[in-house]
C-alpha positions as CSV (number, residue, x, y, z in Angstrom):
1,M,70.6,136.6,74.9
2,N,73.1,133.8,75.4
3,G,75.1,133.2,78.4
4,Y,75.7,130.2,77.7
5,V,79.6,128.8,77.2
6,Q,80.3,125.8,75.2
7,D,84.1,125.9,76.2
8,V,84.5,127.7,79.7
9,T,88.2,126.8,79.8
10,R,88.3,129.9,77.0
11,D,87.7,131.9,79.9
12,A,90.7,131.5,81.3
13,G,93.0,134.5,82.2
14,R,89.4,136.7,81.9
15,L,89.5,139.6,84.2
16,V,85.7,139.2,85.7
17,I,83.9,142.9,87.2
18,G,87.6,144.3,86.8
19,R,88.9,142.2,90.1
20,Y,88.5,138.3,89.6
21,R,91.2,136.7,87.4
22,L,89.9,133.5,86.3
23,L,92.9,130.7,86.0
24,E,91.1,127.4,86.1
25,V,87.8,125.1,86.1
26,L,87.6,123.2,89.1
27,G,84.0,121.9,88.1
28,E,81.4,122.3,85.3
29,G,77.8,120.7,84.9
30,G,74.6,121.5,83.7
31,M,74.0,124.5,85.9
32,G,77.1,125.8,85.6
33,A,80.8,125.9,86.3
34,A,83.2,126.6,89.0
35,W,86.9,128.4,88.9
36,R,89.9,129.0,91.1
37,A,90.1,132.5,90.5
38,M,92.6,135.1,91.8
39,D,91.2,138.2,93.7
40,E,93.7,140.9,92.4
41,R,92.4,143.6,94.8
42,I,93.5,141.9,97.8
43,G,95.8,139.1,96.2
44,R,93.6,135.9,97.6
45,E,92.4,132.8,95.8
46,V,89.0,131.9,95.6
47,V,85.7,130.3,93.7
48,L,84.2,131.9,91.4
49,K,80.9,129.9,90.9
50,Q,79.2,130.9,87.5
51,V,75.7,130.2,86.2
52,K,75.5,128.9,82.6
53,L,72.1,129.3,80.5
54,P,71.5,127.1,77.5
55,S,70.2,129.5,74.3
56,G,66.6,129.0,73.7
57,M,65.8,128.7,77.4
58,D,62.6,130.5,78.0
59,D,62.5,133.5,80.4
60,E,60.5,131.8,83.1
61,T,63.1,129.0,83.1
62,R,65.4,131.7,83.2
63,A,64.7,133.6,86.2
64,A,64.3,130.7,88.3
65,M,68.0,129.2,87.3
66,V,69.4,132.8,88.3
67,A,67.1,133.4,91.2
68,R,68.3,129.4,92.5
69,M,71.8,131.0,92.0
70,D,71.2,133.9,93.9
71,R,69.0,132.2,96.7
72,E,72.5,129.7,97.3
73,G,74.6,132.7,97.8
74,R,71.8,134.2,100.1
75,A,71.2,130.8,101.7
76,A,75.6,130.4,103.0
77,G,75.7,133.7,103.1
78,M,73.4,133.8,106.0
79,L,75.9,131.1,108.0
80,K,79.0,132.1,109.6
81,H,80.4,128.6,110.8
82,P,83.8,126.6,110.2
83,G,81.8,123.6,108.5
84,I,79.8,125.2,106.1
85,I,81.8,127.5,103.0
86,T,81.9,130.5,103.1
87,V,80.6,133.3,100.6
88,H,82.8,136.7,100.1
89,D,80.9,138.1,97.6
90,Q,78.1,137.8,95.2
91,F,77.4,140.1,92.1
92,H,75.8,140.2,88.6
93,D,77.8,140.3,85.4
94,R,77.0,142.9,82.6
95,D,74.5,140.1,80.7
96,G,72.6,140.0,84.2
97,L,74.0,136.4,85.5
98,P,74.6,136.1,89.0
99,W,78.2,135.0,90.2
100,I,79.0,133.9,93.8
101,V,82.3,134.2,95.4
102,M,83.4,131.8,97.9
103,E,87.0,130.4,99.9
104,L,88.9,128.3,98.2
105,V,88.6,125.1,100.3
106,R,91.9,123.4,99.5
107,G,90.8,119.4,99.5
108,P,89.3,116.6,97.9
109,S,85.4,115.7,98.4
110,L,84.4,112.7,100.2
111,D,83.1,111.3,96.9
112,R,86.7,111.9,95.2
113,I,88.7,110.3,98.1
114,V,86.1,107.2,98.6
115,K,86.2,106.9,94.5
116,D,89.9,107.0,94.5
117,G,90.7,104.9,98.3
118,G,88.1,102.9,98.8
119,P,86.0,102.9,101.9
120,L,87.0,104.9,105.0
121,P,87.7,103.5,108.7
122,E,84.8,103.6,110.9
123,A,86.7,106.0,113.2
124,E,87.2,108.7,110.4
125,V,83.5,108.1,108.6
126,A,82.1,109.1,112.3
127,R,84.3,112.2,112.4
128,I,83.0,113.4,109.2
129,G,79.8,112.5,109.9
130,A,79.9,114.8,113.3
131,G,81.7,117.6,111.1
132,I,78.6,117.5,109.0
133,C,76.1,117.1,111.9
134,E,77.4,120.5,113.4
135,A,77.4,122.6,110.1
136,L,73.8,121.1,109.2
137,A,72.9,122.1,113.4
138,A,73.6,125.9,112.7
139,A,71.9,125.7,109.2
140,H,68.7,124.0,110.9
141,A,69.1,126.7,113.4
142,A,68.7,129.6,111.3
143,G,65.8,128.2,109.3
144,I,67.9,126.5,106.5
145,V,67.3,122.8,104.9
146,H,70.3,121.8,103.0
147,R,68.5,119.5,100.6
148,D,71.3,117.7,98.6
149,I,73.5,116.2,100.8
150,K,75.8,114.0,99.1
151,P,79.5,113.0,99.3
152,A,80.4,115.3,96.4
153,N,79.4,118.2,98.5
154,V,81.1,117.6,101.7
155,L,84.7,118.8,101.5
156,L,87.4,117.5,103.4
157,E,90.9,120.3,104.1
158,G,92.9,118.5,106.6
159,D,90.8,117.9,109.8
160,R,88.1,120.3,108.4
161,V,85.2,119.3,107.3
162,V,82.8,122.1,105.0
163,V,79.7,121.3,103.7
164,T,79.2,123.3,100.3
165,D,76.8,123.8,97.5
166,F,73.5,125.3,98.6
167,G,71.7,125.8,95.3
168,V,68.9,124.2,96.5
169,A,68.4,124.8,100.2
170,A,65.2,125.6,101.3
171,V,65.2,128.8,103.1
172,T,62.3,129.9,106.2
173,G,60.1,132.9,104.7
174,E,61.2,132.4,101.2
175,A,58.9,131.3,98.4
176,T,59.9,127.7,97.2
177,L,61.7,128.0,93.5
178,T,61.2,124.5,93.1
179,P,58.6,124.3,90.0
180,Y,55.7,121.7,89.7
181,G,57.1,118.2,89.2
182,A,60.8,119.1,89.7
183,L,62.8,116.8,91.2
184,L,65.8,118.7,93.3
185,G,68.9,117.0,94.8
186,T,70.5,113.8,94.2
187,P,68.2,110.5,94.1
188,S,71.0,107.7,96.0
189,Y,70.8,110.9,99.1
190,M,67.6,111.7,98.8
191,A,65.3,111.3,101.8
192,P,61.6,109.3,100.6
193,E,59.8,112.0,101.6
194,Q,61.1,114.0,99.3
195,I,60.9,111.5,96.3
196,N,57.5,111.6,97.2
197,D,56.4,115.0,96.9
198,H,56.3,116.0,100.3
199,Q,58.3,119.2,101.9
200,A,62.0,118.9,102.9
201,T,62.7,119.4,106.4
202,P,65.9,119.1,108.5
203,A,64.9,115.3,109.2
204,S,65.3,115.1,105.6
205,D,69.1,116.6,105.6
206,M,69.4,114.2,108.5
207,W,68.6,110.7,106.0
208,S,70.7,112.5,103.6
209,L,73.4,112.2,105.7
210,G,72.9,108.7,106.6
211,A,73.2,107.7,103.5
212,T,76.5,109.9,102.9
213,L,78.1,108.2,106.2
214,Y,76.6,104.6,104.4
215,Y,78.7,105.4,101.2
216,A,82.0,106.5,103.0
217,V,82.0,103.3,105.1
218,E,80.9,100.7,102.7
219,G,82.2,102.4,99.3
220,R,78.4,102.0,98.1
221,P,75.7,103.5,98.0
222,A,72.7,102.4,100.2
223,F,69.9,102.2,97.3
224,A,71.1,100.9,93.3
225,G,68.8,100.5,90.5
226,H,69.8,100.0,87.0
227,T,67.5,103.4,86.4
228,T,66.6,106.7,87.9
229,A,63.4,105.1,88.3
230,A,64.3,101.8,89.5
231,L,66.3,104.0,92.0
232,L,63.3,106.0,93.0
233,L,61.1,103.2,93.8
234,A,63.9,101.5,95.6
235,V,64.3,104.8,97.9
236,S,60.9,105.7,98.4
237,R,60.1,101.9,99.2
238,S,62.9,99.8,100.2
239,A,65.3,99.2,102.7
240,P,68.8,100.0,102.5
241,A,71.6,96.8,101.6
242,P,72.6,95.5,104.3
243,T,76.1,96.7,105.8
244,T,79.6,94.5,105.7
245,R,81.7,96.6,107.0
246,A,80.2,99.2,109.5
247,Q,79.8,98.0,113.1
248,A,79.6,100.5,114.9
249,L,77.8,102.9,112.7
250,K,75.3,100.6,112.2
251,P,72.7,101.5,114.7
252,V,73.3,105.2,113.8
253,L,73.0,104.6,110.1
254,R,69.8,103.0,110.9
255,D,68.4,105.7,113.1
256,L,69.3,108.3,110.1
257,M,67.7,106.5,107.4
258,R,64.3,105.6,109.4
259,R,61.4,106.0,106.8
260,D,59.4,108.1,109.6
261,P,61.4,111.6,110.0
262,A,59.8,112.2,113.1
263,R,62.0,109.1,114.7
264,R,65.4,110.3,113.2
265,P,68.0,111.8,115.6
266,T,68.7,115.5,115.4
267,A,71.9,117.3,113.9
268,G,72.9,117.6,117.5
269,A,72.1,114.2,118.4
270,A,73.8,112.7,115.7
271,A,76.7,114.7,116.3
272,V,77.3,113.6,119.9
273,A,76.6,109.8,118.8
274,L,79.6,110.3,116.6
275,R,82.1,111.9,118.2
276,R,81.8,108.8,121.0
277,I,82.2,106.7,118.1
278,A,84.9,108.9,116.7
279,A,87.0,109.1,120.2
280,R,87.0,105.2,120.4
281,P,90.7,104.3,120.7
282,A,92.2,102.7,117.7
283,E,93.1,98.9,117.6
284,P,96.8,99.4,118.5
285,T,99.1,98.9,115.2
286,K,102.3,97.5,114.3
287,V,105.2,100.1,114.2
288,L,106.8,98.8,111.4
289,H,110.0,101.4,110.8
290,R,111.6,102.5,114.1
291,P,112.3,98.4,114.8
292,S,114.4,98.0,111.4
293,R,116.4,101.0,112.5
294,A,117.3,99.7,116.3
295,S,117.8,96.2,114.3
296,R,120.3,98.4,112.1
297,A,121.8,99.8,115.2
298,S,121.9,96.5,117.1
299,R,124.2,95.8,114.2
300,G,126.6,98.5,114.6
301,T,125.9,100.9,112.4
302,R,124.5,103.5,114.9
303,L,124.8,104.2,118.5
304,K,123.5,101.4,120.5
305,I,119.7,101.0,121.4
306,L,119.4,101.2,124.8
307,A,116.5,99.7,126.9
308,A,115.5,102.2,129.3
309,V,113.9,105.9,128.0
310,V,116.1,107.6,130.3
311,A,119.3,106.0,129.4
312,V,118.5,106.8,125.5
313,A,117.8,110.6,126.9
314,A,121.1,110.7,128.7
315,L,122.8,109.1,125.6
316,I,121.7,111.7,122.9
317,A,121.7,115.3,125.0
318,V,125.1,115.2,124.8
319,P,125.6,115.4,121.2
320,A,122.8,117.8,121.0
321,A,124.3,120.4,123.6
322,Y,127.2,120.3,121.6
323,L,125.8,121.0,118.2
324,L,123.8,123.9,119.4
325,T,126.0,125.5,121.4
326,R,129.1,125.4,118.6
327,P,130.5,128.6,116.8
328,P,128.7,128.6,113.3
329,D,132.2,128.2,111.1
330,H,130.1,127.8,107.7
331,P,131.7,128.9,104.5
332,R,129.9,132.3,103.0
333,W,129.1,132.1,99.6
334,N,130.2,134.5,97.4
335,R,126.2,136.9,96.5
336,T,127.1,136.9,92.9
337,P,128.1,133.8,90.9
338,V,131.4,135.3,90.5
339,A,133.4,132.0,90.6
340,A,131.6,129.7,88.6
341,G,129.0,131.8,86.9
342,Q,125.8,131.5,85.4
343,F,124.2,130.1,82.3
344,P,121.1,130.8,80.0
345,T,118.7,127.9,80.0
346,G,117.5,129.1,75.8
347,D,114.1,127.6,75.1
348,L,113.3,126.2,78.3
349,G,111.5,128.1,80.3
350,S,111.1,128.7,83.9
351,V,113.6,125.9,85.7
352,N,110.9,123.8,87.4
353,A,113.9,121.1,89.1
354,M,117.8,120.3,88.7
355,A,119.8,117.0,90.0
356,F,122.9,116.5,89.6
357,S,124.9,113.3,88.5
358,P,126.8,111.6,91.3
359,D,129.8,112.4,90.1
360,G,129.2,116.1,89.8
361,R,129.9,117.1,86.5
362,T,126.7,117.4,84.5
363,L,123.6,119.4,85.7
364,A,120.0,118.3,84.6
365,V,117.9,120.8,84.2
366,C,114.1,120.5,83.5
367,G,111.0,123.3,82.6
368,G,108.1,124.1,80.9
369,E,108.0,126.0,77.8
370,D,110.4,123.4,75.6
371,K,109.0,120.4,77.6
372,A,112.3,118.8,77.4
373,V,115.3,117.9,79.9
374,R,118.4,119.5,79.1
375,L,122.0,118.2,80.1
376,W,124.8,121.1,81.0
377,D,128.6,120.0,81.2
378,V,129.3,122.2,84.5
379,A,132.9,122.7,83.8
380,R,132.3,124.0,80.7
381,R,128.4,125.8,81.7
382,A,127.8,124.5,78.1
383,P,125.0,121.9,76.7
384,A,126.0,118.3,77.1
385,G,124.8,117.3,73.5
386,R,121.1,117.5,72.8
387,P,117.8,117.5,74.8
388,L,116.1,114.9,76.2
389,T,112.8,115.3,74.2
390,G,109.4,113.4,74.6
391,H,107.0,114.8,77.0
392,T,104.2,116.7,75.4
393,D,103.5,119.4,78.2
394,A,105.5,120.7,81.2
395,V,108.5,118.8,82.7
396,F,108.1,119.1,86.7
397,S,110.8,117.4,88.2
398,V,113.8,115.2,87.4
399,A,116.5,112.6,89.0
400,F,119.5,110.7,88.5
401,S,120.0,107.4,89.3
402,P,122.7,106.5,92.0
403,D,124.9,105.2,89.4
404,G,124.3,108.0,87.3
405,K,123.5,105.9,84.1
406,A,119.9,106.3,84.1
407,L,117.9,109.9,84.5
408,A,113.9,110.1,85.5
409,S,112.0,113.0,84.2
410,G,108.3,113.4,85.7
411,G,105.8,116.4,83.8
412,A,102.2,117.5,83.5
413,D,102.0,114.8,80.6
414,G,101.2,112.2,82.8
415,T,103.9,110.5,82.2
416,V,107.6,109.7,84.0
417,R,110.6,108.9,81.2
418,L,113.7,107.0,82.1
419,W,116.6,108.2,79.8
420,N,119.9,106.5,79.6
421,A,122.1,109.3,80.5
422,A,125.3,108.4,78.7
423,Q,123.4,107.8,75.6
424,R,120.7,110.6,76.0
425,T,118.0,108.5,74.7
426,A,114.8,106.9,76.1
427,T,114.6,103.6,77.6
428,G,111.4,101.7,77.3
429,Q,108.0,102.8,77.5
430,P,107.0,105.8,79.7
431,L,105.3,105.3,83.1
432,A,101.7,106.3,82.7
433,T,100.2,107.7,85.7
434,G,98.5,111.5,87.1
435,R,100.5,114.6,86.3
436,V,103.6,114.0,88.0
437,R,105.3,116.6,90.5
438,S,107.8,115.2,91.6
439,V,110.1,111.9,91.1
440,A,113.2,110.3,93.5
441,F,115.4,107.1,92.8
442,S,116.1,105.1,96.6
443,P,119.4,104.8,97.1
444,D,119.8,101.7,96.0
445,G,118.6,102.5,92.8
446,R,116.0,99.5,92.4
447,T,113.0,101.7,93.1
448,L,111.9,104.8,91.8
449,A,109.4,107.0,93.4
450,T,106.7,109.7,92.0
451,G,104.1,111.8,93.4
452,G,101.4,113.7,91.8
453,E,98.5,115.7,91.1
454,D,96.1,112.5,91.7
455,R,97.0,112.6,95.8
456,T,99.7,109.6,96.3
457,A,102.6,109.0,95.7
458,R,103.7,105.7,93.3
459,L,106.3,103.2,94.1
460,W,108.2,101.7,90.4
461,D,110.8,98.7,90.3
462,A,113.0,101.1,88.1
463,A,114.2,97.5,86.0
464,S,110.6,96.4,85.2
465,R,108.9,99.6,85.1
466,A,106.0,97.7,86.8
467,P,104.2,99.6,89.6
468,I,105.3,98.2,93.5
469,G,101.6,97.7,95.6
470,Q,98.9,100.4,95.6
471,A,99.7,103.7,95.8
472,L,100.3,105.6,99.0
473,A,97.0,107.1,99.4
474,G,96.7,109.4,102.7
475,H,97.3,112.9,101.4
476,T,94.3,114.7,100.3
477,G,96.1,117.1,98.1
478,W,98.4,117.3,95.7
479,V,101.5,115.6,96.2
480,W,104.0,118.4,95.3
481,S,107.3,116.6,96.3
482,V,109.1,113.3,97.0
483,A,112.3,112.0,98.8
484,F,113.9,108.6,100.2
485,S,115.7,108.7,103.2
486,P,119.7,108.1,103.3
487,D,118.9,103.9,104.2
488,G,116.2,104.1,101.6
489,E,113.9,102.5,104.4
490,T,111.7,105.7,104.2
491,L,109.8,107.9,102.0
492,A,109.1,111.4,102.7
493,T,106.2,113.4,100.7
494,G,104.8,117.1,101.0
495,G,101.3,118.1,99.8
496,A,98.5,120.1,99.0
497,D,96.8,119.4,102.4
498,D,99.3,121.6,104.4
499,S,101.6,118.3,105.6
500,A,104.5,116.1,105.6
501,R,103.8,112.1,105.5
502,L,106.7,109.5,106.4
503,W,106.0,105.9,104.6
504,D,107.5,102.7,105.6
505,V,108.5,101.7,101.9
506,A,109.0,98.3,102.9
507,S,105.2,98.0,104.1
508,R,104.4,101.1,102.0
509,S,102.2,101.8,105.2
510,M,102.6,105.4,106.6
511,I,104.2,106.0,109.7
512,G,102.7,107.6,112.4
513,K,100.8,110.8,111.9
514,P,101.5,113.3,109.4
515,L,103.8,116.0,110.3
516,T,101.1,118.9,110.5
517,G,102.4,122.7,111.4
518,H,102.7,124.5,108.0
519,T,99.4,126.3,107.1
520,D,99.5,125.9,103.6
521,T,101.1,123.4,101.0
522,V,104.1,121.8,101.8
523,L,105.9,122.3,98.2
524,S,109.5,120.5,99.1
525,V,111.1,118.1,101.4
526,A,114.4,116.9,102.0
527,F,116.4,114.2,104.3
528,S,119.4,115.1,105.9
529,P,122.9,113.1,104.5
530,D,122.3,111.1,108.2
531,G,118.5,110.6,107.9
532,E,117.9,112.2,111.2
533,T,116.4,115.5,110.2
534,L,113.5,116.5,107.2
535,A,113.6,119.9,105.8
536,T,110.0,121.0,104.8
537,G,109.5,124.5,102.9
538,G,105.9,125.6,102.0
539,V,103.6,128.1,101.0
540,D,103.5,129.9,104.7
541,Q,106.9,131.0,103.4
542,T,108.3,129.1,106.0
543,V,110.9,126.4,106.5
544,R,110.5,123.9,109.3
545,L,112.8,120.7,110.3
546,W,111.7,117.7,111.9
547,D,113.3,114.8,114.2
548,V,112.8,112.0,111.7
549,A,112.7,109.2,115.0
550,S,110.1,111.3,117.2
551,R,108.3,113.0,113.7
552,A,108.2,115.7,116.2
553,P,109.5,119.3,115.1
554,I,112.9,120.4,115.7
555,G,112.3,124.2,117.2
556,R,110.7,126.9,116.0
557,P,110.4,127.3,112.3
558,L,113.4,129.5,109.6
559,T,111.4,132.7,108.7
560,G,113.1,135.2,106.6
561,H,111.8,134.4,102.8
562,T,108.7,136.5,101.9
563,G,107.0,134.2,99.6
564,E,106.6,130.6,99.1
565,V,109.6,128.2,99.9
566,W,109.6,126.2,96.6
567,S,112.7,123.9,97.2
568,V,114.9,122.9,100.4
569,A,118.4,121.1,100.0
570,F,121.0,120.1,102.4
571,T,124.8,120.4,102.3
572,P,126.3,116.6,102.1
573,D,128.0,117.2,105.5
574,G,124.6,118.5,106.6
575,R,125.5,121.3,108.1
576,T,124.0,123.9,106.2
577,L,120.4,124.1,104.4
578,A,119.8,126.1,101.4
579,T,116.0,127.7,100.4
580,G,114.7,128.7,97.8
581,G,111.9,131.6,97.2
582,E,109.1,133.1,95.7
583,D,111.0,136.6,97.0
584,K,113.8,135.2,94.2
585,T,116.1,134.9,97.2
586,V,118.2,131.7,98.0
587,R,118.7,131.7,102.1
588,L,121.3,129.7,104.0
589,W,120.9,128.1,107.1
590,D,122.9,126.6,110.0
591,V,120.8,123.7,110.9
592,A,122.5,122.8,114.0
593,S,121.1,126.5,115.6
594,R,118.6,127.4,113.3
595,T,119.8,130.6,112.1
596,P,120.9,132.5,108.6
597,V,124.6,131.8,107.3
598,G,125.4,135.1,106.0
599,Q,123.1,137.6,103.4
600,P,120.5,135.9,101.2
601,L,121.8,135.1,97.6
602,T,120.3,137.4,95.2
603,G,120.5,137.8,91.2
604,H,117.6,136.1,89.8
605,I,114.8,138.6,88.8
606,E,112.0,136.1,88.9
607,P,111.6,133.4,91.4
608,V,113.8,130.2,92.6
609,L,112.1,127.0,92.1
610,S,115.2,124.6,92.3
611,V,118.2,124.7,95.0
612,A,120.8,121.9,94.6
613,F,124.2,120.8,96.0
614,S,126.9,118.9,93.9
615,P,127.6,115.9,95.8
616,D,131.1,117.6,96.7
617,G,129.2,120.5,98.4
618,R,131.6,122.7,96.3
619,I,128.8,124.0,94.3
620,L,125.3,125.2,94.7
621,A,123.1,125.7,91.8
622,T,119.9,127.5,91.6
623,G,117.3,127.7,89.3
624,G,114.3,130.3,88.5
625,G,111.4,131.4,86.8
626,D,113.9,134.2,85.2
627,R,115.1,131.0,82.8
628,T,119.0,131.0,84.2
629,V,120.7,128.6,86.2
630,R,123.0,130.2,88.9
631,L,126.1,128.1,90.2
632,W,127.7,129.7,93.4
633,R,130.7,128.7,95.3
634,P,131.8,129.6,98.7
């Protein structure tokens, strides 16, 4: 029997034991593969880990690999701690091969974060280290030694630190699964006693933790070697390379990587030391964004900024009270698109995104199946020329430049393409980046922002197509949406780490802390026309409004959708917000009172993925998975 799958991607869509639908491969190694899967019995996304057995494997080795997988499930399943991966289930398939069902942690590994973004600040490394310590303390108290602590086995989901992969764990009272002469672990992060064939103990995990934190703060391993043999020799006999970035962490790293296991701190003691470092006040940071807004105010473009905080509060209290108490007099939108009608998108497939041209005469629509962007004459509800083709995979986002002369599109093929909107031709070479989820032009048209599955937002010079500085890194999950403020000084991003972030465009630095409150991925962001409010929609079925200046939530979340909120858009006057969702409805909200305006707009028979208002606010366009765009009028 051969349980080895040469190309595991062919299993996508397979239903395992009649319950778990395999969706995509998250990772693959010599021992097995990890899948993102859907538990169709309870409607929850999980991770399925399967073992792979090469053909020709002898019975003894096969039995050892199966037993190791079983051991992983038991070891992690014994532990109930927020810092340890949760095991939901474990089973054997019809070929007798083991599978483990684990929680889906929506965040990257510490290894990936450092590889993508470089070394981390000491306080952040200390915080992560303390989280690992607390998880290890729980494991050690239960008689479990992990034996393979390393950056790749530490997952970060927002502020949560999760230790995973107990595949080589040693459990008190169980026979060892390590064959004679075998080396289980990762050489760069293994304790010297493990390399020298001594039994791993909780102190061995603490050495591995020290090597892991060294990598996080320095951006390189503590030991190096051109061959595995040279690396093992360095770990077993040499001292770690001198640190260049670690300061407060230096004594902790020294203690964790002492050669004598008895002199290393316990997990509990290390957690206390690391928490102290993480709690130290950070150096004061210069506020980059708000002073520029204040300077504009002093030029008369906004209300005068008063010196006293009390005076500012008094100044804004009156208009706020007026907005919250005035009766809503918004136009009610027809529940059926009679006045403007609807049109099918043909071979376009799901309507992933839409954008009106600045004059409102053209609607750009992009989808998945035909890998193209289509332009429609809004008045005639008919195609305006041939489709824009060139993408080799689904197109996720589209945006017009402010002058209407250029069009940008981004997609799953990892490119952003620029088009001459009048001639319907490509201009220049595509911008190469990761899978692109969102594109947006700055108000002056000089800058293009993109957000993608590489967990970054990027700024590009629209004329030269050259990147502007380094990528905006901070999200720990996909960047699903990007939007410029009306003055072009701020960029908002929404991501799979359940947060939205504000960035100063000039300095390309994050403004304050992330906007947190959503309990799942932030799929959409939009600024109000005055730039004072940010709307965010998420997988948690809520819409949230934020005060841009203070970065504080405005009131309670807007609830009503019974599925993910895929798109949000303000009317040009800023008084109404439209939201489209997985529940196949479009909802309208009074922004001031945060209450629904009329009944939901219904008619789409699949999720509404995109909403957009025409520049004059007289038409609302909605597009969805049912291959149609609908136009609505008051």
